[in-house]
PDB file of N, H, CA, C and O in Angstrom:
ATOM      1  N   MET A   1     102.112  95.143  83.557  1.00  0.00           N
ATOM      2  CA  MET A   1     102.684  94.390  84.722  1.00  0.00           C
ATOM      3  C   MET A   1     104.003  93.958  83.908  1.00  0.00           C
ATOM      4  O   MET A   1     103.811  93.705  82.719  1.00  0.00           O
ATOM      5  N   SER A   2     105.195  93.851  84.350  1.00  0.00           N
ATOM      6  H   SER A   2     105.351  94.056  85.316  1.00  0.00           H
ATOM      7  CA  SER A   2     106.337  93.191  84.039  1.00  0.00           C
ATOM      8  C   SER A   2     106.018  91.381  83.937  1.00  0.00           C
ATOM      9  O   SER A   2     105.342  90.619  84.628  1.00  0.00           O
ATOM     10  N   ARG A   3     106.908  91.189  82.678  1.00  0.00           N
ATOM     11  H   ARG A   3     107.458  91.808  82.117  1.00  0.00           H
ATOM     12  CA  ARG A   3     106.948  89.636  83.035  1.00  0.00           C
ATOM     13  C   ARG A   3     108.155  88.992  84.106  1.00  0.00           C
ATOM     14  O   ARG A   3     108.355  87.778  84.132  1.00  0.00           O
ATOM     15  N   MET A   4     109.030  90.072  85.094  1.00  0.00           N
ATOM     16  H   MET A   4     108.867  91.058  85.072  1.00  0.00           H
ATOM     17  CA  MET A   4     109.732  89.754  85.309  1.00  0.00           C
ATOM     18  C   MET A   4     109.619  88.817  87.070  1.00  0.00           C
ATOM     19  O   MET A   4     108.699  88.909  87.883  1.00  0.00           O
ATOM     20  N   GLU A   5     110.695  88.111  87.166  1.00  0.00           N
ATOM     21  H   GLU A   5     111.442  88.036  86.506  1.00  0.00           H
ATOM     22  CA  GLU A   5     110.287  87.351  88.560  1.00  0.00           C
ATOM     23  C   GLU A   5     111.989  87.850  89.499  1.00  0.00           C
ATOM     24  O   GLU A   5     113.152  87.576  89.202  1.00  0.00           O
ATOM     25  N   ILE A   6     111.306  88.808  90.887  1.00  0.00           N
ATOM     26  H   ILE A   6     110.361  89.031  91.128  1.00  0.00           H
ATOM     27  CA  ILE A   6     112.811  88.554  91.433  1.00  0.00           C
ATOM     28  C   ILE A   6     112.805  87.514  92.833  1.00  0.00           C
ATOM     29  O   ILE A   6     111.907  87.112  93.573  1.00  0.00           O
ATOM     30  N   ALA A   7     113.655  87.398  92.803  1.00  0.00           N
ATOM     31  H   ALA A   7     114.385  87.725  92.203  1.00  0.00           H
ATOM     32  CA  ALA A   7     114.372  86.531  94.385  1.00  0.00           C
ATOM     33  C   ALA A   7     114.487  87.620  95.442  1.00  0.00           C
ATOM     34  O   ALA A   7     115.040  88.718  95.401  1.00  0.00           O
ATOM     35  N   VAL A   8     113.737  86.937  96.496  1.00  0.00           N
ATOM     36  H   VAL A   8     113.287  86.044  96.529  1.00  0.00           H
ATOM     37  CA  VAL A   8     113.976  87.846  98.021  1.00  0.00           C
ATOM     38  C   VAL A   8     114.556  86.761  99.577  1.00  0.00           C
ATOM     39  O   VAL A   8     114.087  85.624  99.641  1.00  0.00           O
ATOM     40  N   SER A   9     115.090  87.015 100.186  1.00  0.00           N
ATOM     41  H   SER A   9     115.471  87.938 100.134  1.00  0.00           H
ATOM     42  CA  SER A   9     115.170  85.826 100.880  1.00  0.00           C
ATOM     43  C   SER A   9     114.237  86.563 102.315  1.00  0.00           C
ATOM     44  O   SER A   9     114.308  87.792 102.322  1.00  0.00           O
ATOM     45  N   PHE A  10     113.733  86.189 103.020  1.00  0.00           N
ATOM     46  H   PHE A  10     113.675  85.191 103.015  1.00  0.00           H
ATOM     47  CA  PHE A  10     113.746  86.291 104.515  1.00  0.00           C
ATOM     48  C   PHE A  10     114.206  85.907 105.775  1.00  0.00           C
ATOM     49  O   PHE A  10     114.383  84.719 106.044  1.00  0.00           O
ATOM     50  N   LEU A  11     114.359  86.569 106.359  1.00  0.00           N
ATOM     51  H   LEU A  11     114.215  87.534 106.140  1.00  0.00           H
ATOM     52  CA  LEU A  11     114.850  86.115 107.948  1.00  0.00           C
ATOM     53  C   LEU A  11     114.457  85.107 108.917  1.00  0.00           C
ATOM     54  O   LEU A  11     113.278  84.797 109.087  1.00  0.00           O
ATOM     55  N   CYS A  12     115.402  84.602 109.539  1.00  0.00           N
ATOM     56  H   CYS A  12     116.360  84.853 109.400  1.00  0.00           H
ATOM     57  CA  CYS A  12     114.566  83.043 110.572  1.00  0.00           C
ATOM     58  C   CYS A  12     113.629  83.475 111.115  1.00  0.00           C
ATOM     59  O   CYS A  12     113.724  84.649 111.472  1.00  0.00           O
ATOM     60  N   GLY A  13     112.659  82.922 111.338  1.00  0.00           N
ATOM     61  H   GLY A  13     112.582  81.969 111.048  1.00  0.00           H
ATOM     62  CA  GLY A  13     111.728  83.432 112.461  1.00  0.00           C
ATOM     63  C   GLY A  13     110.485  83.641 111.751  1.00  0.00           C
ATOM     64  O   GLY A  13     109.425  83.301 112.275  1.00  0.00           O
ATOM     65  N   THR A  14     110.530  84.277 110.374  1.00  0.00           N
ATOM     66  H   THR A  14     111.392  84.554 109.948  1.00  0.00           H
ATOM     67  CA  THR A  14     109.180  84.820 109.669  1.00  0.00           C
ATOM     68  C   THR A  14     108.177  83.879 109.601  1.00  0.00           C
ATOM     69  O   THR A  14     108.477  82.710 109.843  1.00  0.00           O
ATOM     70  N   ASP A  15     107.062  84.161 109.321  1.00  0.00           N
ATOM     71  H   ASP A  15     106.818  85.110 109.124  1.00  0.00           H
ATOM     72  CA  ASP A  15     105.827  83.422 109.490  1.00  0.00           C
ATOM     73  C   ASP A  15     105.288  83.249 108.120  1.00  0.00           C
ATOM     74  O   ASP A  15     105.099  84.390 107.698  1.00  0.00           O
ATOM     75  N   ILE A  16     104.974  82.448 107.285  1.00  0.00           N
ATOM     76  H   ILE A  16     105.127  81.521 107.628  1.00  0.00           H
ATOM     77  CA  ILE A  16     104.655  82.148 105.819  1.00  0.00           C
ATOM     78  C   ILE A  16     103.494  83.137 105.645  1.00  0.00           C
ATOM     79  O   ILE A  16     103.466  83.797 104.607  1.00  0.00           O
ATOM     80  N   VAL A  17     102.725  83.267 106.386  1.00  0.00           N
ATOM     81  H   VAL A  17     102.748  82.731 107.230  1.00  0.00           H
ATOM     82  CA  VAL A  17     101.647  84.152 105.967  1.00  0.00           C
ATOM     83  C   VAL A  17     102.268  85.618 105.948  1.00  0.00           C
ATOM     84  O   VAL A  17     101.771  86.208 104.989  1.00  0.00           O
ATOM     85  N   VAL A  18     103.016  86.303 106.522  1.00  0.00           N
ATOM     86  H   VAL A  18     103.420  85.824 107.301  1.00  0.00           H
ATOM     87  CA  VAL A  18     103.912  87.600 106.745  1.00  0.00           C
ATOM     88  C   VAL A  18     104.750  87.545 105.202  1.00  0.00           C
ATOM     89  O   VAL A  18     104.505  88.274 104.241  1.00  0.00           O
ATOM     90  N   ALA A  19     105.661  86.608 105.264  1.00  0.00           N
ATOM     91  H   ALA A  19     105.860  86.015 106.044  1.00  0.00           H
ATOM     92  CA  ALA A  19     106.221  86.285 103.923  1.00  0.00           C
ATOM     93  C   ALA A  19     105.334  86.698 102.413  1.00  0.00           C
ATOM     94  O   ALA A  19     105.673  87.518 101.560  1.00  0.00           O
ATOM     95  N   ILE A  20     104.375  86.012 102.435  1.00  0.00           N
ATOM     96  H   ILE A  20     104.100  85.345 103.128  1.00  0.00           H
ATOM     97  CA  ILE A  20     103.409  85.906 101.372  1.00  0.00           C
ATOM     98  C   ILE A  20     102.882  87.235 101.409  1.00  0.00           C
ATOM     99  O   ILE A  20     103.092  87.782 100.327  1.00  0.00           O
ATOM    100  N   LYS A  21     102.353  87.886 102.122  1.00  0.00           N
ATOM    101  H   LYS A  21     102.182  87.441 103.001  1.00  0.00           H
ATOM    102  CA  LYS A  21     101.994  89.662 102.289  1.00  0.00           C
ATOM    103  C   LYS A  21     102.543  90.178 101.996  1.00  0.00           C
ATOM    104  O   LYS A  21     102.099  91.005 101.199  1.00  0.00           O
ATOM    105  N   GLU A  22     104.472  90.248 102.412  1.00  0.00           N
ATOM    106  H   GLU A  22     104.833  89.576 103.059  1.00  0.00           H
ATOM    107  CA  GLU A  22     105.442  91.401 101.854  1.00  0.00           C
ATOM    108  C   GLU A  22     105.754  90.821 100.366  1.00  0.00           C
ATOM    109  O   GLU A  22     106.105  91.572  99.456  1.00  0.00           O
ATOM    110  N   ALA A  23     105.634  89.761 100.240  1.00  0.00           N
ATOM    111  H   ALA A  23     105.349  89.151 100.980  1.00  0.00           H
ATOM    112  CA  ALA A  23     106.227  89.253  98.747  1.00  0.00           C
ATOM    113  C   ALA A  23     104.805  89.900  97.554  1.00  0.00           C
ATOM    114  O   ALA A  23     104.772  90.280  96.383  1.00  0.00           O
ATOM    115  N   SER A  24     104.204  89.802  98.217  1.00  0.00           N
ATOM    116  H   SER A  24     104.231  89.493  99.168  1.00  0.00           H
ATOM    117  CA  SER A  24     102.775  89.971  97.603  1.00  0.00           C
ATOM    118  C   SER A  24     102.864  91.554  97.259  1.00  0.00           C
ATOM    119  O   SER A  24     102.528  92.077  96.196  1.00  0.00           O
ATOM    120  N   ARG A  25     103.473  92.287  98.575  1.00  0.00           N
ATOM    121  H   ARG A  25     103.745  91.862  99.439  1.00  0.00           H
ATOM    122  CA  ARG A  25     103.409  94.118  98.555  1.00  0.00           C
ATOM    123  C   ARG A  25     104.543  94.335  97.642  1.00  0.00           C
ATOM    124  O   ARG A  25     104.491  95.243  96.813  1.00  0.00           O
ATOM    125  N   LEU A  26     105.456  93.642  97.732  1.00  0.00           N
ATOM    126  H   LEU A  26     105.499  92.904  98.406  1.00  0.00           H
ATOM    127  CA  LEU A  26     106.629  94.461  96.936  1.00  0.00           C
ATOM    128  C   LEU A  26     106.381  93.786  95.742  1.00  0.00           C
ATOM    129  O   LEU A  26     106.473  94.568  94.795  1.00  0.00           O
ATOM    130  N   ALA A  27     106.064  92.494  95.360  1.00  0.00           N
ATOM    131  H   ALA A  27     105.989  91.859  96.129  1.00  0.00           H
ATOM    132  CA  ALA A  27     105.563  92.436  93.800  1.00  0.00           C
ATOM    133  C   ALA A  27     104.765  93.589  92.896  1.00  0.00           C
ATOM    134  O   ALA A  27     105.206  93.942  91.803  1.00  0.00           O
ATOM    135  N   ARG A  28     103.717  94.060  93.387  1.00  0.00           N
ATOM    136  H   ARG A  28     103.358  93.774  94.275  1.00  0.00           H
ATOM    137  CA  ARG A  28     102.788  95.731  93.461  1.00  0.00           C
ATOM    138  C   ARG A  28     103.702  96.468  93.023  1.00  0.00           C
ATOM    139  O   ARG A  28     103.878  96.714  91.830  1.00  0.00           O
ATOM    140  N   GLN A  29     104.534  96.993  94.181  1.00  0.00           N
ATOM    141  H   GLN A  29     104.391  96.792  95.150  1.00  0.00           H
ATOM    142  CA  GLN A  29     105.273  98.485  94.589  1.00  0.00           C
ATOM    143  C   GLN A  29     106.563  98.108  93.240  1.00  0.00           C
ATOM    144  O   GLN A  29     106.827  99.079  92.531  1.00  0.00           O
ATOM    145  N   LEU A  30     107.300  96.805  92.919  1.00  0.00           N
ATOM    146  H   LEU A  30     107.085  96.017  93.495  1.00  0.00           H
ATOM    147  CA  LEU A  30     107.896  97.010  91.997  1.00  0.00           C
ATOM    148  C   LEU A  30     107.425  96.355  90.377  1.00  0.00           C
ATOM    149  O   LEU A  30     108.041  95.957  89.388  1.00  0.00           O
ATOM    150  N   ASP A  31     106.159  96.490  90.721  1.00  0.00           N
ATOM    151  H   ASP A  31     105.658  96.813  91.524  1.00  0.00           H
ATOM    152  CA  ASP A  31     105.176  95.611  89.222  1.00  0.00           C
ATOM    153  C   ASP A  31     105.457  94.911  88.402  1.00  0.00           C
ATOM    154  O   ASP A  31     105.128  94.901  87.216  1.00  0.00           O
ATOM    155  N   VAL A  32     106.610  93.741  89.437  1.00  0.00           N
ATOM    156  H   VAL A  32     106.878  93.748  90.401  1.00  0.00           H
ATOM    157  CA  VAL A  32     106.921  92.391  88.733  1.00  0.00           C
ATOM    158  C   VAL A  32     105.767  91.363  88.421  1.00  0.00           C
ATOM    159  O   VAL A  32     104.756  91.689  89.044  1.00  0.00           O
ATOM    160  N   ALA A  33     105.558  90.054  87.544  1.00  0.00           N
ATOM    161  H   ALA A  33     106.379  89.789  87.038  1.00  0.00           H
ATOM    162  CA  ALA A  33     104.942  89.369  87.991  1.00  0.00           C
ATOM    163  C   ALA A  33     105.067  88.955  89.352  1.00  0.00           C
ATOM    164  O   ALA A  33     104.339  89.382  90.248  1.00  0.00           O
ATOM    165  N   TYR A  34     106.210  87.925  89.552  1.00  0.00           N
ATOM    166  H   TYR A  34     106.801  87.578  88.824  1.00  0.00           H
ATOM    167  CA  TYR A  34     106.540  87.177  90.838  1.00  0.00           C
ATOM    168  C   TYR A  34     107.720  87.718  91.746  1.00  0.00           C
ATOM    169  O   TYR A  34     108.794  88.145  91.321  1.00  0.00           O
ATOM    170  N   VAL A  35     107.242  87.604  93.377  1.00  0.00           N
ATOM    171  H   VAL A  35     106.369  87.257  93.722  1.00  0.00           H
ATOM    172  CA  VAL A  35     108.270  87.293  94.222  1.00  0.00           C
ATOM    173  C   VAL A  35     108.674  86.254  94.805  1.00  0.00           C
ATOM    174  O   VAL A  35     108.084  85.641  95.694  1.00  0.00           O
ATOM    175  N   GLN A  36     110.052  85.929  94.164  1.00  0.00           N
ATOM    176  H   GLN A  36     110.531  86.427  93.442  1.00  0.00           H
ATOM    177  CA  GLN A  36     110.670  84.174  94.545  1.00  0.00           C
ATOM    178  C   GLN A  36     111.191  84.243  95.676  1.00  0.00           C
ATOM    179  O   GLN A  36     112.062  85.101  95.827  1.00  0.00           O
ATOM    180  N   PHE A  37     110.772  83.236  96.996  1.00  0.00           N
ATOM    181  H   PHE A  37     110.066  82.540  96.874  1.00  0.00           H
ATOM    182  CA  PHE A  37     111.461  82.967  97.746  1.00  0.00           C
ATOM    183  C   PHE A  37     111.495  81.323  98.227  1.00  0.00           C
ATOM    184  O   PHE A  37     110.518  80.589  98.079  1.00  0.00           O
ATOM    185  N   ASN A  38     112.808  80.868  98.836  1.00  0.00           N
ATOM    186  H   ASN A  38     113.601  81.464  98.956  1.00  0.00           H
ATOM    187  CA  ASN A  38     112.615  79.369  99.586  1.00  0.00           C
ATOM    188  C   ASN A  38     112.205  79.880 100.864  1.00  0.00           C
ATOM    189  O   ASN A  38     112.468  80.968 101.377  1.00  0.00           O
ATOM    190  N   PHE A  39     111.499  78.892 101.309  1.00  0.00           N
ATOM    191  H   PHE A  39     111.285  78.008 100.892  1.00  0.00           H
ATOM    192  CA  PHE A  39     111.078  78.542 103.058  1.00  0.00           C
ATOM    193  C   PHE A  39     110.897  77.327 103.101  1.00  0.00           C
ATOM    194  O   PHE A  39     110.077  76.603 102.537  1.00  0.00           O
ATOM    195  N   ASN A  40     111.749  77.119 103.838  1.00  0.00           N
ATOM    196  H   ASN A  40     112.415  77.707 104.297  1.00  0.00           H
ATOM    197  CA  ASN A  40     111.666  75.843 104.595  1.00  0.00           C
ATOM    198  C   ASN A  40     112.138  74.642 103.538  1.00  0.00           C
ATOM    199  O   ASN A  40     112.190  73.426 103.721  1.00  0.00           O
ATOM    200  N   GLU A  41     112.394  75.276 102.607  1.00  0.00           N
ATOM    201  H   GLU A  41     112.351  76.264 102.459  1.00  0.00           H
ATOM    202  CA  GLU A  41     113.500  74.689 101.308  1.00  0.00           C
ATOM    203  C   GLU A  41     111.876  74.250 100.453  1.00  0.00           C
ATOM    204  O   GLU A  41     111.618  73.130 100.012  1.00  0.00           O
ATOM    205  N   ILE A  42     111.337  74.962 100.420  1.00  0.00           N
ATOM    206  H   ILE A  42     111.547  75.871 100.779  1.00  0.00           H
ATOM    207  CA  ILE A  42     110.255  74.969  99.572  1.00  0.00           C
ATOM    208  C   ILE A  42     110.158  76.366  99.182  1.00  0.00           C
ATOM    209  O   ILE A  42     110.137  77.371  99.892  1.00  0.00           O
ATOM    210  N   SER A  43     110.081  76.189  97.417  1.00  0.00           N
ATOM    211  H   SER A  43     110.098  75.372  96.840  1.00  0.00           H
ATOM    212  CA  SER A  43     110.141  77.389  96.798  1.00  0.00           C
ATOM    213  C   SER A  43     108.487  77.844  96.398  1.00  0.00           C
ATOM    214  O   SER A  43     107.615  77.177  95.841  1.00  0.00           O
ATOM    215  N   VAL A  44     108.456  79.288  96.940  1.00  0.00           N
ATOM    216  H   VAL A  44     109.164  79.830  97.393  1.00  0.00           H
ATOM    217  CA  VAL A  44     107.747  79.972  97.109  1.00  0.00           C
ATOM    218  C   VAL A  44     107.396  81.430  96.209  1.00  0.00           C
ATOM    219  O   VAL A  44     107.861  82.533  96.497  1.00  0.00           O
ATOM    220  N   SER A  45     106.451  81.142  95.043  1.00  0.00           N
ATOM    221  H   SER A  45     106.074  80.246  94.809  1.00  0.00           H
ATOM    222  CA  SER A  45     106.912  82.294  93.636  1.00  0.00           C
ATOM    223  C   SER A  45     105.075  82.906  94.306  1.00  0.00           C
ATOM    224  O   SER A  45     104.093  82.166  94.360  1.00  0.00           O
ATOM    225  N   VAL A  46     105.098  84.312  94.698  1.00  0.00           N
ATOM    226  H   VAL A  46     105.896  84.914  94.654  1.00  0.00           H
ATOM    227  CA  VAL A  46     103.976  85.032  95.159  1.00  0.00           C
ATOM    228  C   VAL A  46     103.703  86.316  94.188  1.00  0.00           C
ATOM    229  O   VAL A  46     104.550  87.076  93.718  1.00  0.00           O
ATOM    230  N   SER A  47     102.367  86.347  94.028  1.00  0.00           N
ATOM    231  H   SER A  47     101.679  85.730  94.410  1.00  0.00           H
ATOM    232  CA  SER A  47     101.594  87.346  92.729  1.00  0.00           C
ATOM    233  C   SER A  47     101.717  88.411  93.303  1.00  0.00           C
ATOM    234  O   SER A  47     102.118  88.530  94.461  1.00  0.00           O
ATOM    235  N   GLN A  48     101.342  89.442  92.457  1.00  0.00           N
ATOM    236  H   GLN A  48     101.016  89.346  91.517  1.00  0.00           H
ATOM    237  CA  GLN A  48     100.796  91.012  93.179  1.00  0.00           C
ATOM    238  C   GLN A  48      99.512  90.538  93.929  1.00  0.00           C
ATOM    239  O   GLN A  48      99.502  90.701  95.149  1.00  0.00           O
ATOM    240  N   ASN A  49      98.600  90.057  93.424  1.00  0.00           N
ATOM    241  H   ASN A  49      98.608  89.924  92.433  1.00  0.00           H
ATOM    242  CA  ASN A  49      97.325  89.249  94.243  1.00  0.00           C
ATOM    243  C   ASN A  49      96.653  88.226  94.133  1.00  0.00           C
ATOM    244  O   ASN A  49      95.614  87.937  93.539  1.00  0.00           O
ATOM    245  N   PRO A  50      97.936  87.265  95.300  1.00  0.00           N
ATOM    246  CA  PRO A  50      97.690  86.340  95.559  1.00  0.00           C
ATOM    247  C   PRO A  50      96.218  85.787  96.542  1.00  0.00           C
ATOM    248  O   PRO A  50      95.816  86.623  97.351  1.00  0.00           O
ATOM    249  N   ASP A  51      95.424  84.403  96.477  1.00  0.00           N
ATOM    250  H   ASP A  51      95.750  83.724  95.820  1.00  0.00           H
ATOM    251  CA  ASP A  51      94.595  84.325  97.917  1.00  0.00           C
ATOM    252  C   ASP A  51      95.725  84.124  98.550  1.00  0.00           C
ATOM    253  O   ASP A  51      96.731  84.159  97.841  1.00  0.00           O
ATOM    254  N   ILE A  52      95.866  83.926  99.666  1.00  0.00           N
ATOM    255  H   ILE A  52      95.049  83.898 100.242  1.00  0.00           H
ATOM    256  CA  ILE A  52      96.980  84.134 101.030  1.00  0.00           C
ATOM    257  C   ILE A  52      96.594  82.917 101.715  1.00  0.00           C
ATOM    258  O   ILE A  52      97.470  82.197 102.195  1.00  0.00           O
ATOM    259  N   ILE A  53      95.423  82.632 101.801  1.00  0.00           N
ATOM    260  H   ILE A  53      94.712  83.217 101.412  1.00  0.00           H
ATOM    261  CA  ILE A  53      94.714  81.446 102.660  1.00  0.00           C
ATOM    262  C   ILE A  53      95.033  80.085 101.620  1.00  0.00           C
ATOM    263  O   ILE A  53      95.491  79.055 102.114  1.00  0.00           O
ATOM    264  N   GLU A  54      94.731  80.192 100.066  1.00  0.00           N
ATOM    265  H   GLU A  54      94.358  81.029  99.665  1.00  0.00           H
ATOM    266  CA  GLU A  54      95.151  79.248  99.209  1.00  0.00           C
ATOM    267  C   GLU A  54      96.433  78.687  99.939  1.00  0.00           C
ATOM    268  O   GLU A  54      96.636  77.764 100.727  1.00  0.00           O
ATOM    269  N   MET A  55      97.227  79.674  99.317  1.00  0.00           N
ATOM    270  H   MET A  55      97.063  80.425  98.677  1.00  0.00           H
ATOM    271  CA  MET A  55      98.934  79.859  99.345  1.00  0.00           C
ATOM    272  C   MET A  55      99.192  79.056 100.451  1.00  0.00           C
ATOM    273  O   MET A  55      99.888  78.041 100.453  1.00  0.00           O
ATOM    274  N   GLU A  56      98.540  79.604 101.491  1.00  0.00           N
ATOM    275  H   GLU A  56      97.974  80.429 101.490  1.00  0.00           H
ATOM    276  CA  GLU A  56      99.225  79.252 103.118  1.00  0.00           C
ATOM    277  C   GLU A  56      98.657  77.240 102.905  1.00  0.00           C
ATOM    278  O   GLU A  56      99.418  76.276 102.992  1.00  0.00           O
ATOM    279  N   LYS A  57      97.317  77.211 102.659  1.00  0.00           N
ATOM    280  H   LYS A  57      96.699  77.994 102.589  1.00  0.00           H
ATOM    281  CA  LYS A  57      97.104  75.876 102.696  1.00  0.00           C
ATOM    282  C   LYS A  57      98.215  75.136 101.604  1.00  0.00           C
ATOM    283  O   LYS A  57      98.617  74.002 101.866  1.00  0.00           O
ATOM    284  N   GLY A  58      98.678  75.839 100.379  1.00  0.00           N
ATOM    285  H   GLY A  58      98.351  76.760 100.165  1.00  0.00           H
ATOM    286  CA  GLY A  58      99.015  75.153  99.484  1.00  0.00           C
ATOM    287  C   GLY A  58     101.100  74.622  99.884  1.00  0.00           C
ATOM    288  O   GLY A  58     101.873  73.803  99.386  1.00  0.00           O
ATOM    289  N   PHE A  59     101.223  75.841 101.209  1.00  0.00           N
ATOM    290  H   PHE A  59     100.595  76.506 101.614  1.00  0.00           H
ATOM    291  CA  PHE A  59     102.403  75.639 101.479  1.00  0.00           C
ATOM    292  C   PHE A  59     102.248  74.374 102.727  1.00  0.00           C
ATOM    293  O   PHE A  59     103.067  73.456 102.727  1.00  0.00           O
ATOM    294  N   ASP A  60     101.369  74.412 103.548  1.00  0.00           N
ATOM    295  H   ASP A  60     100.703  75.158 103.548  1.00  0.00           H
ATOM    296  CA  ASP A  60     101.163  73.416 104.606  1.00  0.00           C
ATOM    297  C   ASP A  60     101.190  71.922 103.944  1.00  0.00           C
ATOM    298  O   ASP A  60     101.828  70.964 104.381  1.00  0.00           O
ATOM    299  N   TYR A  61     100.266  71.945 102.672  1.00  0.00           N
ATOM    300  H   TYR A  61      99.747  72.722 102.316  1.00  0.00           H
ATOM    301  CA  TYR A  61     100.523  70.618 101.818  1.00  0.00           C
ATOM    302  C   TYR A  61     102.089  70.222 101.741  1.00  0.00           C
ATOM    303  O   TYR A  61     102.519  69.257 102.371  1.00  0.00           O
ATOM    304  N   ALA A  62     102.790  70.912 101.047  1.00  0.00           N
ATOM    305  H   ALA A  62     102.441  71.697 100.535  1.00  0.00           H
ATOM    306  CA  ALA A  62     103.953  70.964 100.696  1.00  0.00           C
ATOM    307  C   ALA A  62     104.965  70.450 101.696  1.00  0.00           C
ATOM    308  O   ALA A  62     105.856  69.613 101.551  1.00  0.00           O
ATOM    309  N   LEU A  63     104.628  71.110 102.671  1.00  0.00           N
ATOM    310  H   LEU A  63     103.904  71.790 102.789  1.00  0.00           H
ATOM    311  CA  LEU A  63     105.776  71.245 104.137  1.00  0.00           C
ATOM    312  C   LEU A  63     105.147  69.194 104.295  1.00  0.00           C
ATOM    313  O   LEU A  63     105.860  68.560 105.072  1.00  0.00           O
ATOM    314  N   LYS A  64     104.326  68.609 103.825  1.00  0.00           N
ATOM    315  H   LYS A  64     103.747  69.124 103.193  1.00  0.00           H
ATOM    316  CA  LYS A  64     103.795  67.240 104.404  1.00  0.00           C
ATOM    317  C   LYS A  64     104.079  66.092 103.104  1.00  0.00           C
ATOM    318  O   LYS A  64     103.648  64.946 103.229  1.00  0.00           O
ATOM    319  N   LYS A  65     104.841  66.510 101.857  1.00  0.00           N
ATOM    320  H   LYS A  65     105.191  67.441 101.755  1.00  0.00           H
ATOM    321  CA  LYS A  65     104.860  65.580 100.824  1.00  0.00           C
ATOM    322  C   LYS A  65     106.290  65.149 101.467  1.00  0.00           C
ATOM    323  O   LYS A  65     106.903  65.663 102.403  1.00  0.00           O
ATOM    324  N   GLU A  66     106.615  64.027 100.644  1.00  0.00           N
ATOM    325  H   GLU A  66     106.117  63.610  99.883  1.00  0.00           H
ATOM    326  CA  GLU A  66     107.992  63.388 100.910  1.00  0.00           C
ATOM    327  C   GLU A  66     108.971  63.614 100.133  1.00  0.00           C
ATOM    328  O   GLU A  66     110.052  63.030 100.210  1.00  0.00           O
ATOM    329  N   ASN A  67     108.570  64.811  99.004  1.00  0.00           N
ATOM    330  H   ASN A  67     107.692  65.285  98.942  1.00  0.00           H
ATOM    331  CA  ASN A  67     109.226  65.255  98.129  1.00  0.00           C
ATOM    332  C   ASN A  67     108.794  66.754  97.914  1.00  0.00           C
ATOM    333  O   ASN A  67     107.955  66.891  97.022  1.00  0.00           O
ATOM    334  N   PRO A  68     109.166  67.815  98.502  1.00  0.00           N
ATOM    335  CA  PRO A  68     108.070  69.252  97.898  1.00  0.00           C
ATOM    336  C   PRO A  68     109.108  70.030  97.133  1.00  0.00           C
ATOM    337  O   PRO A  68     110.313  70.270  97.212  1.00  0.00           O
ATOM    338  N   SER A  69     108.201  70.280  96.447  1.00  0.00           N
ATOM    339  H   SER A  69     107.222  70.085  96.384  1.00  0.00           H
ATOM    340  CA  SER A  69     108.407  71.018  95.496  1.00  0.00           C
ATOM    341  C   SER A  69     108.674  72.730  95.749  1.00  0.00           C
ATOM    342  O   SER A  69     109.617  73.356  96.233  1.00  0.00           O
ATOM    343  N   PHE A  70     107.161  73.191  95.083  1.00  0.00           N
ATOM    344  H   PHE A  70     106.395  72.682  94.689  1.00  0.00           H
ATOM    345  CA  PHE A  70     107.138  74.769  95.102  1.00  0.00           C
ATOM    346  C   PHE A  70     105.397  75.045  95.284  1.00  0.00           C
ATOM    347  O   PHE A  70     104.445  74.336  94.961  1.00  0.00           O
ATOM    348  N   VAL A  71     105.449  76.158  95.831  1.00  0.00           N
ATOM    349  H   VAL A  71     106.223  76.735  96.094  1.00  0.00           H
ATOM    350  CA  VAL A  71     104.040  76.932  96.101  1.00  0.00           C
ATOM    351  C   VAL A  71     103.659  78.217  95.461  1.00  0.00           C
ATOM    352  O   VAL A  71     103.917  79.171  96.195  1.00  0.00           O
ATOM    353  N   CYS A  72     103.077  78.570  94.215  1.00  0.00           N
ATOM    354  H   CYS A  72     102.868  77.795  93.619  1.00  0.00           H
ATOM    355  CA  CYS A  72     102.892  79.237  93.182  1.00  0.00           C
ATOM    356  C   CYS A  72     101.530  79.940  93.797  1.00  0.00           C
ATOM    357  O   CYS A  72     100.741  79.158  94.326  1.00  0.00           O
ATOM    358  N   GLY A  73     101.195  81.268  93.781  1.00  0.00           N
ATOM    359  H   GLY A  73     101.836  81.903  93.351  1.00  0.00           H
ATOM    360  CA  GLY A  73     100.259  82.060  93.868  1.00  0.00           C
ATOM    361  C   GLY A  73      99.819  83.718  93.791  1.00  0.00           C
ATOM    362  O   GLY A  73      98.647  84.054  93.960  1.00  0.00           O
TER     363      GLY A  73
END
């Protein structure tokens, strides 16, 4: 696996779980370490095999924080 991270963006209205699944699929397809995107002002980095449920929980937690930063999985 590459040690590279690539950045993508998703169209408005995309569900976070759909975005995580698509980013994971792309990471596997391109054989990169992470696919990174911003979602509701939160930076999200998705690996080739993330725990989607945990990532969704982490994203929900970040949304509730006063100063959200990132979710990685």
